[in-house]
N, C-alpha and C positions, 0 to 999 in steps of 0.2 A: 503494499499500500504506498501511495508518494503521497507527499502534502502538497498541494499547488496556490491555491493565492486566496487571501483573504476574501470572504464572501459576505461578514458580517461584523461587528463589531458591539456590542452592547456595553452597558454600565461595568457587569463584573467579568465578563467573557467577550474572547476572540471566537469565530468559528472558520474553519478553511476548507475548503473543499479538496478532496483529493482523487486521483485516480480512477476510482469507482464512484458511479453516479449514486450508490444508495449507504454512499458514506460520508461522513465529516467528520476531522478533528476539533475537538472543542479545546481550546487555553484559557484557562481561569487567571485572572490577574488578580494583584494586591489591590487596585482599587476600591473604593468604597462609598456608597454615595447613599444620603436618606434623605425621605421626607421627597419622593419623586425626584430627586436630583440637586434638591435646594441644596445641601448638605453635602460637598463632597472630601474626601481624603485619601488617606492610604494605612493598610492594615499589614505590619510588614509579616510573609509568611502565609496570608489568607489566601492566596490561592491556590498553592498548597492542599492546606488545609482542607478547603473545600472541594476539590480535585479527590482527595483521597476520601475524605467523608462521604462525599455522595456515591462514588463509586463502590465504597463498604456498603451503602443502605441500598442502592441498586443487585446488586448481588444477594441480598439477603433477602430482598423482595423479590428477586429471579426464583430464588429459591421456594419462595412462598405463593409463586403462582402468579404473581403478578407481571407483567410483561412490561420491560421496559427499553429504553433506549441503548443503552450500556452494551457495548461491546467489547472493550479492553480499554486498560490504560495503558498507555504509550509511555509516560515520564510520570515524574511529581506534580507538573502541572497538566499535560495535554493527556487525553481519555478520548477513544475514535469510538465514533455512536453511529449510529442509524439516521439519515437524513431522513425527518418528519417533516410533516406542514404543520405547525401551532395552531394549535384551538386559542383564538382571539379572546380567550377567557381563564381569569388567575378564580385559583379553589381556594380557600382557608377554610381549613379544619380547624376548630377551636377546641379546648377542652377546661379554660379556666379562663377568666375574665383576663384582657392582657390590651395593652396596647391602644388602637382605636376603638372596640366596642368597648374599653372602659368608658372612654372618651363620649361616644355617641349613644351607649344606654345607662350613664351614670351609676355604672357597675363598679364598685373596687377592684382594683387590680389585686390578682390571687386569688377571688372569688369562685368556687367552684362550681361548675353548672350541673343542672341536673340531668345533660343527655351533652352528647360533641353535639359542635353547630356546625352545620355546612353554609358557606358563605359564597358566593360565585360575583368576582371585577371583571367590568370591561377590559381586556388587557391594551390601554390606550395613556402614553405618558402625558399628553399634551392635556387628557382630559383630566387628568386625574385616578384612572383607573376607577370609575364609577361604580356602584354597587348594582346590581343587577339582580332577577331573578330568573326563572325558567320560561317566560313568555317572553321576556327580551328578547333571550339568545333565541326562541325560536321567530320571533317578529324581525329580527336582524338577519336571521339564519347563520347565526353563528357557529353553529351545531345541528345535528339532529335532534329527535329525541328520543330515539338507541343510542347513541354515540354520547348525550347525557345519563343514560341509565349507566352504562357505563362507570363515567367519570365517578357517580356518587358511588355505585359501589365501589369501585378502586379505593375513591379517598377514604371512604370507613374502614376495608380492609386493611388500607395501608397506616391509619393510624392506630387500629388495633394490634397489629404487630409491630410496629415501630414502638409504642409506648408500651408493651408489655417487653420488650429489649432493652430497654431504654430505662426502664424501673429497676430492669435487675441491675444494672451499673450506675444504680443511685442517683439519677436525672428523669426529672420529670418534663414529658412532653406537653406545653401549655398550648402551644400553637403553630400552628405552619401552615406555609405555603404550597400548592402544586401544580404541574400544569403541564396538559397531556398533548399529544400531539400525534395524526393521522398517517400510516405508517400501512402499507399494500393494503388497505380499507379497514384499518382495525386501532383502534384508538390503544396505543399505548402511554405509559409513563414518560416525560422527557425535565428536562432544563436540568434542575440538581433539586438536591435537600440536605443542607448545609444549615449552619452559624447564620447564613447571610438570612436565608429563609425560614427559620423554625426560630424559636424560643425554647432554650433549654434552661431547667432550673436546676439549680444541684437542691434533691430532694431535703438533705438533713439540715441548709444554711439558708435556703430561697434563693442564694447567688446565681443571679442571670450569666449566663456564658456562651452568649451569642450575638449578635451586633445590637442589641440594646445597649450596650456600653460604649456605641460607637455614637449612636444617636442620642443617646442623655449624657455624653461626657462623663461615662462612671470611671473612666478609666481601665488599667488591666485587660486591654479589648485582646492586645495582642494571647496574654496571658491564658485567657478564655477560651480562645480558639484552641489553640492546642490542649489543654486543660480534656478538650472533648474529644483530639484525636487521641492523647493517651487515654482517655479509658476506654473508647472503641477500638484501638488495635497496639495500643503497650508503645506508641510514639512518642 
């Protein structure tokens, strides 16, 4: 597999074409953004952590029957993945009140929810990723009803798998963002699952081990990211 020209650059990753039209290479950056790009900075080693952690989770989920875009980790920062057509929908799964949910609903951060919540946002930075529901998805032709049923089923299953796995490592999965794509007519998990896209809290102390430390200027940002990879992979 040969790496060719760059075809996309986002806030946290670059994507390169390869000589196989069905495969692209994702290169994880150390750049950090928050609040839809209003806050910018760098977290040393973030790209390495997010690449390895995402791949660790993708391999775990694949072993549990969740289809993903993951193919092979190529280096500390680069991974080969299936080329997918990303659904323009961000999926958020919430187990405890935190972040924008706490502000929007007036629920104290850390409050346990009676059941997990599934939220959908329209993936559009210029519009601020507005909140949508299944009727918006259907009306705007963002995905079919059948695709959304798969998204919902997979999202709840991913929550169950990751919550149980992380609990055994002394980490509580507070909430997280997922993205899905179309590949060969099927919906599969794509993007990443990392401290950038999840809220991880230490079960014993409640310490935040994720990008909230960057968003809220809490300090120890690099240490938190490396604590996650240490607990997951012993590195």
